[in-house]
N, C-alpha and C positions, 0 to 999 in steps of 0.2 A: 444511344444517341452520340456515338463517337464522332461521326461526320458532322453532325450539327454543332457540337462543341468546337471541333477543329475549324469549322467555317468562321465562327465568331472570333476565334483566336487570331486567324489570319486577317479578318476584317479590321481588327483593332489596329493593325499596322498601317492601314490605309484610311483610318478615320480622320486624320488631320485634313486631308483634301476636302472631304465631305463637310467638315465643320467650317473650313475656310469659305467654301462656296455658300454655305448656309448663312454664315455671318455677313457676307457681302450682300446677299439677298435681303436679309432682315434690315441691314443698314440702308439699302435703297428704299425699302418700304417705309422706314421711319422718316426719311427725307421727304418722300412723296406725300405721306400723311400730313406732314407739317406744312407743305406748300400748296397742296391741291384741295379744292373744295368741290362739293357736289352741287354746283350752281348751274342752273339751266342757261343755255345760250340766249334764250328769249328774255332772261332777266338782266340783260346788259343795261348798265346805267352809265351815261356819259359823265365825265369828270366835271364838277362844278367848282371852278376856282372861287376863292373868297377875294373880293375886291372892295376897295374904297374909292369914292369918286369926289372930286372937287370941281364943281361946275361954276366957272367964272364967266362963261358965255351967256348962260341962262336964256338960250334961244330955243326955238321949237325943235331944231335939229339935236341940240345937246340933251334936251329933255327926252326926246324920242330914243336917242342912243342909250341913255341911262335906263329907261323903262325896258328896252330890249335886253340889256345886260342883266337886269334883275330876273328876267325869265330864264336865262341860260346860265347865270352864275349866282353866287350868293353875296349879297351886298352887306358890307360891314362898315362901321363908323370908327374913324380914328381922330385924334385931337386936331391935327393940322397937317399941312403938307410940307413942313420943314424937312430938310434932308435927314437930320438926326432922328426925327420921329418916324419917318417912313422906314429908315434902316432898322430901327428897333422893332417896329411892327412886323416887318418882313422876316427879320431874324427869329422872332418869337413865333412865326407862322400864324399870327393872328389874321393876317391877310397874305394873299399870294401876289396880288397886283394892286397898284394904285394908279388911277386914271385922273389926269389933270386936264380939264377942258378950258383952254384959254379963250379970250375974246377972238371972234372971227372963226370959231369952231376949229381951233388948232389943238391937236391932241398930243399930250405927252403921257407915255406909259412907263411906269417904274415897276420892274419885276426882278425876280432872280433869274438871270439869263440861263437858257438851256433846260429849264424845268418844263415838265409836261403841262403844269398849270399855266405857265406863262405862254406857252404855245397855243393852248386852248383859248385863253383870254384874248390874245392878239388876233387869233383866227376869227373869233366872234366879232371883234371890232372891224376887222377887214371886211367881213361879210356884210355888215351894215353899211359901212362907208362906200364900198364899191357898188353895192346895189343902189344906194341913194344917188350917187354920182351918175350912174347909168341912166336912171329915170330923169334926172335933171338935164342931162345931155340930150335926152330924147324929146325934150320940150315940155315936160311935166312942170306944173307949178310946184312951189315948195310944199304946200299942203297936200296936193295930190301925190307928189313923190313920196312923202312920209307915209301916207295911207297905203300906197302901193308896196312900199318896203315892208310895212308891218304884215300885209297880206302875203307877200312873197315869202318872207322869212318864217311865217307861222306855219307854212305848209310842211308836212312830213311825208316822206316816201313810204308807200305801203309795200311791205315786203312779205311775200308768201313763199313757202317751200314747195318744190316740185313733188307731185304725187301725194301731197298731203302729209308728208313725213315730218315728224317733230324732231328737233335736234336738241339733245341734252348732253351735258358733259358726263363723262364716265365717273362712277363712284370710285372712292379710294380703294375699295376691296377689289374692284375690277383690275386695277393695275397690279395688285398683289398676285392675283391668280393668273393674270396674263403673263407677267414676267416669270411666273413659275414654269411656263413652257420652255424657258431657257435653262433655268437653274436645276430643275428636277432631272432633266436629261443628262446634264453634265455631271451632276452628283452621282447618279446611278452608274454611269460608265466609269467615272474616276474612282468610285469606291468599291463597286461590286465586281466589275470586270477583272481587276487584278486577282481577286480571290478565286474566281472561276478559272482563271488561267492556271493557278496552282493545281487545282483539282484536275485540270486537263493535261497535265504533264504526263508523258509516257510512263515514267517509272511509278508515279502515283497510281495510274490506272492499272498497270500490270500487277502492282502489289495488292491493290484492292481486289482484282479478279482472282488472285491466288489465295486470298484469305477466305475465311468462312462467312464473311459479311455478305449478306444478301444484296444483290444488285438493286433490287426494288427498294430496300431500306436505304441504301446509299443515295439513290436519286430522290427519294421522298424527303430525307433529312436535308439534302442540299437545296431542294426546292423550297422547303419550309423555311430555311435560313434566309434565302433570297427574298421570299415574300414578306417575311417578318421584318427584314431590313427596310423594305419599301414602305411597309405600314408604319414603322416607327418614324421614318423621315416625314411621311405625310402627317402623322400625329403631331410632330413638333411644329410643322408649318401651320397646321390647323390651330394649335394652341396659340402660336405667335400671332396669327391673323385675328383670333378671337380677342386677344389682349389689345392689339393695335387698333382694331375697329370696333371695340366696345360691344362685343357680343353679336355683331352683325352676321356671324356665321350660324347663329341659332335662329335661322329663318328658312323659308322655303328656298329663297335664292342661295343662301348659304349651304343648304343641303345639296342643291344642284352643283354649286361650285366644288364642293367636296367630292361628290360622286364623279364629276368630270376629272378632278385631280387624280382620283384612284384609277380611272381608265388610262390616263396618260402615264401614270406610274407604271402600269403594266407594259405600255409601249417602251418606256425607258428601260425597264428590266429586260425586255426583249432585245433592245439595242446592246445592252451590256452583255447579254448572252452571245449575241452575234459577234461582237468585236473580240470577246474572249476566245472564240473558236478560230478566228482567222489570223490572229497574230499572238505571238508570245513576247513581243517587244513592248516594254512599258512606254517608251518614247512615242511609238506609233499609236499606242492606246490613248495617250494624252492629246496627241495631235488630232486623232479621230474625235475624241470627246469635244474638244473646243471647236473644231471645224464644223461638225454636224450640228451641235447645239446653237452656235452663233449663226451659222448659215440659215438654219430653219427659222431662227428668231428674226433675222432681217428679211427673209423672203415671205414669211407667213403672217406679217402684220403685228408681231410682238414688239419689236423695237421701232419699226417704221410703220406708221398708220397706213392702212390700205389705200387711203385717198392719195398717197404719194407714190404708190406703186403702179406700174404700167399694167395694162390688161394682160399682156403676155406673161408677166411674172405671176400675176394672180392665178392665171390658168395653170401655169406650171406648179404653183403652190398646192393645187388640189391633190397632187400626188404625194404630198408630205403630211404626216400625221399631225404636225404642229399647227397646220392650217385649220384642221377640223377641231383641234383643241381650242384654238383661239376664237373660232366662229362660235363655238358653244359658250365660251366665256362672255363674248360680246352680247349674245342673245339672252343669256341669263341675266346680265346687268340691265338690259333694256326691257325685254319682254319675257320674263320667266314662265308665265302662264300661256300667253298667246302663242309663243314659238316653242312650246314644250315638245311637240313632235319632232321639230327640226333639231332641237337640243339633244334629244335621245338618239336621233339618227347620227349626229356628230359623234356621240359617245360610242355608238355601235361601230362606226367606221374606224375609230381609234382601236377598238378591240380587234377588228379585222386586220388592221395593220400589225398589231402585236402578234396575232396568230400567223400572219404571212411571214413575218420576220423569223419567227421560231421555226416554221416549216422550212424556209430557205436555209436557215442555219443547220438544221438537222440533215438536210439533203447534202449540203456542202461537206459536212463532217463525215457523212456516211459513205460518200463516193470513194474517197481514198481507201477507207477500210474495206470496202467491197472489192476494189481492184486488188488490194494486197491479199485478201483472202483467196481470191481466184488464182492469183499467182502462186501462192503456197500450195494450193491443191494441185495445180498443174505440175509443179516441181515434184511433189510427192508421187504423182501418177507416173512420171518418167522413171 
């Protein structure tokens, strides 16, 4: 197992970059876990400011306004409307707004300027007063205008989604495995490609071919090291996700997320193999790692939601493996059972991408060798 041991000795030199990207990824996940919730879009609730009211007008209009505000806001009681009292109550957040209705239906609103609660409260007052004044200007009596205002403002818009689709926010674990489409690729290229570059050096290959070490054993041990590295990285990510999302990975959806991650891991290893064969320059390697990983992340809906991407970009993204990885992640989060066939199709397409990249790489690396071999044979013949 000499090649296997040598592989990990070389890998140890490049472990720093892999740990750096993994730390960045885990840090992002911790922030997302702390800020995002698994709340459905249909569960939207409007902000209800807390308000106090002092009605010195005591008219039908002022009473109607107070009743309307009770429906859209939360009414609180405070001692009086003295300046010091109102400031103390606002500072303690016992109320967000204070409404003073003077004689003649003159309104004074005391709030903390610029706050969302103040904006919502003032909007509710404006909706009532503007609608009421409109009916009065149209010739309605006071009583009829107030009745019409109550009827008008009590109506709610009926909202339905096209094609009967339900809209829910993504779960936290979705973002974990979605962003993995970026970090897994860059980690594999930055960590494994430099190791493969070492084994691809001409002097190393010639020394190996001259030794008694079997070529089959050489390839087998190198492949075993690469696969084991990918599995260890995936295991670390799986354990981190299990801890952050409290065992959500131990479910059917978690199983599909993990299986999809393993498929994309093979794609990432194929990219690492490809770049290790086409260049021996470490700077080009790092440029390739960041350009490809970030490019696919932006084009395939990982960093930028598909809703914000044009149809042309989405069509072009079909030719990138990260697109199919992210499609699988999205459907696993929403419909793991209903879309099971499509999910497995996405995984299969990723495996085909991995196989195609390996075949292309072998073809590229084989061509110069074949040309050189024929040139040597021709020279010997002469």
